[in-house]
N, C-alpha and C positions, 0 to 999 in steps of 0.2 A: 843732174849731178847726183851721185850717190854718196851716202855717208854711213858711218857706223852710228856707232855701235850700233846704214844705211841707209832720197835722196839721201840716197844714203847720205847725202849732204845734210838733210834735215832730220833731226831727231824727233821721234815721237815724244811729246811732252811727258808721257808717262814713264819714259825711259831715262829722263833727266835726273830722277830722284826727287822726292818731295821736299828735301832740304834745299834744292836748287830751283824751286819754282813750280814743280809739278804738283797736282792735287795730292793731298795726303792719303795714305792707304786707309783702308776701312778700320783697321785695328786702332789707328790713332784717333779716328772720329768717335769710336765707341768708348774710349778711355774715360771721359767724364761720367758717362752714364754707368759704366762698369764700376767705377770707384764709389759712386753714390749707392749702388745696389749692394756692394760688398760691405760698406760701412753700416747700412741699415740692417742687413742680414746678421752681422756680428752682434749688433746691439740687441736685436730682438731675440736671438738665440742664447745670449748670455744671461744667466740668472742674476748677475750683479751688474750695476752700472759700469760701463767701460768708458774711460776718458779718452776717446779717439775722435772727438768732434773736430779737433784741429785738422784732421785729414780732409774734411770737407773744403778747407781753404785751398786745396789743390785743384778743385773742380774748375773754377773760372780760368786759371792759367792754362790748364789742359785744353779748355774750350778755345782759347785764343789760337792754338796751333791749327785748328780745323774750321772754325766758324767765324762769322762776322760779328759785329758789335751787338746786334739784336739777339742772336742766339746765345752769345756769351752772357749778356744781361739776364736772359732767361735761366741759363745754367746757374749763374750766381744767385738768382732769386730762389731757385730750388735748394741750393746749399743753405741759404739763410733759413728757409722754411723748415728744412729737415733739422737744423740745429735748434730751432725754437719749439718744435713739436714735442710735447712732454713724453709721448709714448716711446720715443727713441732714446730718451734720457741722455742726449748728447750735449746739453747745456750745462751739465753738472761738472765742476762744483760752482761755476760763476758765469759771468757774462763776457769774460775775456775772449773766449773763442768766438762768440757771436760778433763782437766788435771787430775782431781781426778778420773774420770771413767777410764781413760787410766792406771793410776797407780794401781787401784783396779783390773782391768782386768789382767794386767801382774802378779800381786801377786796371783790372783786366779788360773792362769795357773800353777804357781809353786806349789801351794797347791794341785791342782788336780793331778799333776805328782807324788808328794810325796804320796798322798792318794792312787793312783792307784798302786804304787809299794808296799805300805804297805798291801793293800787288797790282792794282788797277793801272798805275803808272808804268810799272815794269812790263806788264802784258802789252800795253800800247807801244812802248819802246821796242820790245822784242818783235812785235808784229811789223813795225816799220823797218827794223834792222833786217829781218828775214826777207821782206819784200825788196829792199834795196840790194841785198846780197844775191838774191835770186836773179835780179835784173843784171847784175855783173856776170854771174856764171849760172845761166839757166840749166835745167836738167838736160842731159843728152837724150835724144830720141833713141829707141832701141835699134834703129837702122838708118843709115845715111847712104843713099844710093845702094851699091852692091856690097856694102860693108855693115855688118852687125857690130854694135859697139856698146860698151858699158864703162862708165867712169865711177870711181869710188874715191871719196875724199873724207879724211878724218883730220880735223884741224888740231894743231898742237895746243892752241888756246881754247880752253873749254868754253863752250857756248857759241863759238864762232862758226859760221858756215863757209867763210872764205878766209884764206890766210895767205901764206907765201907761195903756195903751189897753184897751178892753173892747168886746165886742159880744155880742148874744144875739138870738135869734128865738124867739118863743113863741106858741102858739095860746091864744086866750082866748075867753070868751063874746061878746066884742065884735069879734072878727076877729083876724087874725094881727098881732102887734105886734113891732116890732124896734127895737133901740137900738144905736148906736155912739157911744162917748164917749172922752174923753181926760182923765184926772185930772192934777192938779198933781204934778209929779215924774216920775221914770222908774225903771224897773227894779224890783227886789224891794221897795224902800221904799214903792212905791205899791200893792203887792198887797193890803194890808188895806183900803185905800179902794176898790179895784176889787171886792173880795169884798163889802163892805157895799153898794155901789151895785147890783151884780148881784142880791144877795139881795132888796133893796128892789124892784127892777124885777120880778123873778119873782113877788113877792107882789102888787104893784100891778096887773100886767096881768090878774090874775084878779078883783080886787075893784073897781078903779076904772072907772067907766063911760065916761069920756072920756080922751083922750090928755093933756090939760092936767093932769088930776088925777094921772096917772102921773108926769109931770114934777115936779109938786109933791111927790110922795112921795119922789122921788130927792133933790130939793132939801132937804127936811126931814131926810132921813137925814144929809146932810153938815152941816147946821146943828147937829143934835144931837151928832154926833161931834166937831165943832169945839169945842162948849161943854164937852165932857167932857175934852178934852186941852188942857193949858195951852199957850198961844202957838201953837196949831194954826190954820192957815189953809187949810182944806180947800175946794177948789172944783174943778169939772170942767165941761167943755163936752160937749154931747151933742146928737145928732139922733135923734128918735123918729119912727117910722112906724107907721101903723095901716091895714092893708088891709081893705077891706070883705069880707063873707063870700063874695061872688062874685068877688073880686079884680079888679073893674072900676074901682075907685077906691082912692086912697091918701090918707091925711091925714098931713101933715108938721108937726112942731113942732121948732124948732131952739133950743137954749139955748146961745148963744155959739159954736156949731159951724157950719162951712160946710154949706150945704144939700146934699141929695142931687143927683146928676147923673142925668138921664134920657137914656137912649140909645134913640132912636126913629128909624126909617127912615134909618139911616146918619148921624145927627147926634147930637151930645152937647150938652146944655144943662143949666144949673143950674136947679133949681126955685126960683122966686121965692117966698120966704116971709119974713114979718116976723120978725126974730130977737128972742129974749128974752135976758135976762141969763144968764150961766153959772149952773150949779147950785152951791148952797152960799152964795148971797148973799141968801137969804130969800124966794125966789120963792113958797114955800108960804104966806107971810103975806098975799099979795095976788095970787092967780092971775088973770091977764088973762081977761076975759070971752070973748075970741075963742078958738076951739079949733083953731087952726092952719089951714094951707092944704090944701084938698082938690083933688086932681088926678085927672081921668079917665084911665084906662089903656086901652091897646089891646093886642091880641094881638101878641107879639113885643117889647113894651117891657121894658127892663131898667133897674133902679135900682142905682146904685153909690154907696156912702158911703165916704169916705176920711178918714184922720186927717191931721193937719198934717205928719206925717212924709212923706206923699206930696205934698201940695199945696205944701209949703214947701221941698221938696228942691231944691237948686241944683247945677248942674254946675260945672266948673272956672272958667267965665267969669262965674259968678254968676247965670245964667239959671234961673228957676224951671221945674220940670217941667211941660210943657204938657199936662195931663191931658185937657182938653176937645178939643185938637187930635189927640192920639194915640188916644183911646178908640175912635173909629169904625174905625180900622184894626186895632184889637185885638179887635173884637167877636167873640163866639162864642155859640152858643145854650146852651152849657154854662156855668153860672156859675163853676164851679171852674176851667175852662180860661181864662175871661176874667180871673179873679183872678190866675192864674199868669202870664198874658201881661203884665198891667199891672205886676206886680212885676219881671219880667225886663226890661221896657222901662225901668222906673224905675231899676234898677241899672245898665243900660247908659247911661242919661243921667247918673246921679250914683252912681258906685260907692262913694263914701264916705259913704253915708247913716248918720247917727249918732243918729237919732231912731227911736222906735217906728214901724213901718210897719204900718198896719192897713187892710184892705179888707173891705167887706161887700157882696156882690153878690146882688141879689134879682130874680128873674124871675117875676112873677106869671103865672098861667095863667087868664085870665078865662073865666068860664062864659058861655054864651049867654044872651041876654036884655038888657033895657035897662040902661043904666048907672045907678048910684046917685048919681053925681056930678052937680052942676048943670052 
């Protein structure tokens, strides 16, 4: 899976920002030393005593932001020594500054110890959460059978790798099958529903001979789960695709979800397909006889599925993101590059996107021979 700001689903810790758990930048780490150097330089260069010893009291708190208790204690000791050394004349006119700096240094060591323990616990919890979420939605391989693919996910809930959107691409005896969906709700509260749907999809793609039966399996999963949880109203929208073995045609089924976009010869158009009701409303009780729309594919075609976080994003003036207009200019032969470009363009159009943003780019590589599509 890919995520921004790219896995793409997993953020580089350095990109989270040091106020949200990443290591502090270098300038923050040198602040305590820089402050001590500046204070000492000012007092040595001044012909008269300068009463700035109180500034040394800021050294231990600054150390807390970057260092552990041992280093913070060392910084506090340095501040106390500098304040007591006569050559710097920082203890003038009395001992108030010395007592204050000693108290602040001791308090800072305690805070550094608490912060260190907290950071250790948070790192452990983050590692466990990332492992669990990657187990739910593992990264997509760059190619599944004759289809190159790339998925990109940017959760609405900061720090989450999985939320209300999901996608997957799997090889099956009936061709390569893909799904992109959006469950009711956002963030971690929707993870259990996402896990149930993906588990049902991965089983159905191997056992169900047609795409409508796969959709019915997903629908039944939500119906059963809703019946087991009191007052639960579980439903989801989804778009399902099934590529023929030679990747020269694709079958599309949409369940309350926008249809895929076909990028061909510099133009982007939505595939026209009769929509079905969203999943979770009892589709499995009466599966339509039709089995979706079948579309012939050509070399160079690219299919893009997007969540409503992309299609319904608005700029400051209320204008929707024009995906069909922008997509030809963003086109690239590498599906991962195309996904990154769309996300960057989306954020430039609407920087304050508050919904889950999900993209699935599929680039079939048709083999030679006649098309299997009518």
